[in-house]
Backbone as a printed PyTorch tensor [residue, N CA C, xyz], in Angstrom:
tensor([[[ 0.5900, -0.8700,  0.0030],
         [ 0.0100,  0.2240,  0.0090],
         [ 1.1180,  1.2090,  0.3350]],

        [[ 0.6390,  2.1070, -0.8990],
         [ 1.1830,  3.2510, -0.5570],
         [ 0.9450,  4.0390,  0.7530]],

        [[ 2.5760,  5.0630,  1.1280],
         [ 2.0570,  5.4280,  2.2330],
         [ 2.7840,  7.3060,  1.4480]],

        [[ 2.1890,  8.2340,  2.8380],
         [ 2.7980,  9.2130,  2.4010],
         [ 3.2610,  9.4230,  4.0590]],

        [[ 4.5390, 10.2520,  3.9660],
         [ 5.5370, 10.2270,  5.2100],
         [ 5.4540, 11.8060,  5.5190]],

        [[ 5.2600, 12.3410,  6.5310],
         [ 5.1160, 13.7850,  6.8820],
         [ 6.5600, 13.4640,  8.2150]],

        [[ 7.4910, 14.6460,  7.9480],
         [ 8.6360, 14.2080,  9.0430],
         [ 8.6780, 15.7870,  9.1570]],

        [[ 9.7180, 16.0570,  9.9100],
         [10.7450, 17.1110, 10.0860],
         [12.1410, 16.4690, 10.8970]],

        [[13.2190, 17.2610, 10.4290],
         [14.1210, 16.2450, 10.8920],
         [14.5700, 18.1870, 11.2990]],

        [[15.6520, 18.2440, 12.8450],
         [16.2550, 19.3720, 12.9930],
         [17.4900, 18.4670, 13.6900]],

        [[18.6090, 19.0470, 13.8610],
         [19.6810, 18.2200, 14.3930],
         [20.5850, 20.3280, 15.1220]],

        [[20.5600, 20.0760, 16.3820],
         [20.7470, 20.9570, 17.3020],
         [20.8690, 20.8470, 18.9730]],

        [[20.7220, 21.7750, 19.4120],
         [20.8500, 21.3770, 21.2570],
         [19.4730, 21.9740, 21.5300]],

        [[18.9970, 20.5140, 22.1270],
         [17.7650, 20.7350, 22.6420],
         [17.2860, 21.2570, 24.3050]],

        [[16.8740, 22.4740, 24.3840],
         [16.8120, 23.1980, 25.7000],
         [15.3050, 23.1740, 25.9740]],

        [[14.9350, 22.5800, 27.1230],
         [13.3730, 22.4610, 27.3260],
         [13.2950, 22.3450, 28.9290]],

        [[12.5070, 23.9240, 29.1030],
         [12.1940, 24.4050, 30.4360],
         [10.2480, 23.5970, 30.7430]],

        [[10.2920, 22.9200, 31.5280],
         [ 9.2430, 21.8840, 31.1360],
         [ 8.1930, 23.2300, 32.1320]],

        [[ 8.3650, 23.4140, 33.3740],
         [ 8.2230, 24.5060, 34.0760],
         [ 7.5750, 25.3120, 33.8150]],

        [[ 7.8620, 26.0480, 32.4460],
         [ 7.7300, 27.1640, 31.8180],
         [ 6.6300, 26.7710, 30.2750]],

        [[ 7.1040, 25.8810, 30.3620],
         [ 6.2870, 25.2860, 28.8860],
         [ 7.4310, 25.6780, 27.6950]],

        [[ 8.8570, 25.8440, 27.9540],
         [ 9.2710, 26.4570, 26.8250],
         [10.1910, 25.5490, 25.9090]],

        [[10.6370, 25.0430, 25.5390],
         [10.9480, 24.2180, 24.3540],
         [12.1350, 24.7610, 23.1470]],

        [[13.1260, 24.3170, 23.3180],
         [13.7940, 25.4400, 21.9940],
         [14.6580, 24.1000, 21.5590]],

        [[15.0820, 23.9410, 19.9450],
         [16.4870, 23.3820, 19.4680],
         [16.9050, 24.4760, 18.4970]],

        [[18.5560, 25.0000, 19.2200],
         [19.0140, 25.3610, 18.1870],
         [19.6660, 24.8810, 17.2180]],

        [[19.7510, 24.9170, 16.0520],
         [20.5400, 24.3380, 15.1070],
         [21.8690, 25.2380, 14.9280]],

        [[22.9930, 24.9810, 15.2320],
         [24.3990, 25.6390, 14.7060],
         [24.6840, 25.2190, 13.2780]],

        [[25.1100, 26.0450, 12.4970],
         [25.2360, 26.3530, 11.2590],
         [26.7020, 27.5060, 11.0640]],

        [[27.8520, 27.0090, 10.5560],
         [28.9790, 27.9810, 10.5530],
         [29.0300, 29.2880, 10.4400]],

        [[27.7780, 29.8290, 10.0490],
         [26.8650, 31.5550, 10.0240],
         [26.1750, 31.5580, 10.7100]],

        [[25.2590, 30.7330, 11.5150],
         [24.2170, 31.1850, 12.1630],
         [23.8330, 30.2140, 13.3680]],

        [[23.1780, 30.6590, 14.1530],
         [22.1640, 29.9120, 15.4950],
         [21.2380, 30.1900, 15.0310]],

        [[20.3540, 28.9880, 14.5490],
         [18.5800, 28.9710, 14.0170],
         [18.0140, 28.3420, 15.3190]],

        [[17.4200, 29.4260, 16.1560],
         [16.1370, 28.4270, 16.9920],
         [14.7780, 28.0150, 16.5670]],

        [[14.5510, 26.8860, 16.5660],
         [13.0800, 26.3450, 16.6680],
         [12.2090, 26.2710, 17.8190]],

        [[10.8820, 26.3160, 17.7980],
         [10.1050, 26.2190, 18.6630],
         [ 9.9890, 24.5700, 18.8700]],

        [[10.2990, 23.6780, 19.2680],
         [10.0830, 22.5920, 19.7850],
         [ 8.7850, 21.8640, 19.8950]],

        [[ 7.8670, 22.6420, 20.6520],
         [ 6.5970, 22.5780, 21.2270],
         [ 5.8700, 22.8240, 20.0000]],

        [[ 5.7910, 23.2880, 19.0420],
         [ 5.1970, 24.0420, 17.7120],
         [ 5.7640, 22.8160, 16.7790]],

        [[ 6.8580, 22.0540, 16.5640],
         [ 7.1730, 21.1960, 16.0560],
         [ 6.4240, 19.7820, 16.0780]],

        [[ 6.7690, 19.5690, 17.5680],
         [ 5.2560, 18.4050, 18.1720],
         [ 4.0060, 18.3940, 18.0500]],

        [[ 3.7690, 19.7650, 18.0580],
         [ 2.3040, 20.1630, 18.2090],
         [ 1.3010, 19.5040, 16.7170]],

        [[ 2.4290, 19.5690, 15.4610],
         [ 1.9600, 19.4520, 14.3680],
         [ 1.7140, 17.5430, 14.0260]],

        [[ 2.0990, 17.4880, 14.9640],
         [ 1.5420, 15.5350, 14.7760],
         [ 0.6520, 15.4000, 16.1830]],

        [[-0.0010, 16.1000, 16.6880],
         [-0.8030, 15.5560, 17.7820],
         [-2.0440, 15.3010, 17.4280]],

        [[-1.9790, 14.2020, 18.3270],
         [-3.2620, 13.2580, 17.4400],
         [-2.9130, 12.2820, 16.7420]],

        [[-2.0740, 11.9340, 16.2860],
         [-1.1300, 11.0720, 14.7160],
         [-0.8060, 10.4020, 15.5560]],

        [[-0.9160,  8.8820, 14.6730],
         [ 0.4470,  7.8870, 15.1850],
         [ 1.3140,  8.2270, 14.6780]],

        [[ 2.6080,  8.3260, 15.5860],
         [ 3.7490,  8.6200, 15.1320],
         [ 4.7760,  7.6820, 15.8800]],

        [[ 6.2800,  7.6130, 15.0750],
         [ 7.2050,  6.8990, 15.3440],
         [ 8.4030,  8.3180, 15.4810]],

        [[ 9.2840,  7.6700, 17.1490],
         [ 9.5890,  9.0170, 17.9720],
         [11.1570,  8.3510, 17.8170]],

        [[12.0980,  8.9460, 17.6980],
         [13.6850,  8.5210, 17.7260],
         [14.4260, 10.1920, 18.8190]],

        [[15.1250,  9.7840, 19.8480],
         [15.5350, 11.2340, 19.7930],
         [17.2620, 10.4020, 19.7910]],

        [[18.4120, 11.1350, 19.1840],
         [19.4320, 10.4800, 19.0200],
         [21.0730, 11.5090, 19.7510]],

        [[21.1870, 11.1280, 20.4000],
         [22.4630, 11.9890, 20.7810],
         [23.7050, 11.9900, 20.2890]],

        [[24.6720, 12.5830, 19.7320],
         [25.7280, 12.4350, 19.2140],
         [26.9800, 12.9160, 20.1480]],

        [[27.5860, 12.3390, 19.8080],
         [29.1310, 12.5900, 20.8300],
         [30.6220, 12.3160, 20.3470]],

        [[31.5760, 13.0200, 20.3430],
         [32.5400, 12.5340, 19.8970],
         [33.5930, 12.1270, 20.7240]],

        [[34.0670, 10.6840, 20.5570],
         [35.0620, 10.1200, 20.9350],
         [36.1260,  9.7970, 20.7710]],

        [[36.9830,  9.9750, 21.5710],
         [38.7230, 10.0510, 21.3570],
         [39.2970,  8.3170, 20.9910]],

        [[40.2280,  8.9780, 19.5200],
         [40.6370,  8.0320, 19.3480],
         [41.6050,  7.0500, 20.0990]],

        [[41.8040,  5.6270, 19.9500],
         [43.3640,  5.1450, 20.8850],
         [44.5390,  5.8700, 20.3960]],

        [[45.3960,  6.1080, 21.6850],
         [47.0850,  7.0690, 21.0800],
         [47.7200,  5.9440, 21.5860]],

        [[48.6050,  5.7610, 19.7570],
         [49.2240,  4.9430, 20.6700],
         [50.9670,  5.3620, 20.3500]]])
């Protein structure tokens, strides 16, 4: 069966203040820092069947010889 997929992809620093209802993802490029409202993004999917993946990337040190 054919499918239509609606997705959003943002890579950046997530800062959430649940007490004040604030969530911001700040994407950092070589020229800018671009903030996105995390809760506005999530609200686009409210009431729909979703799959959610949250991934953290960290640099690791190589073996020193």
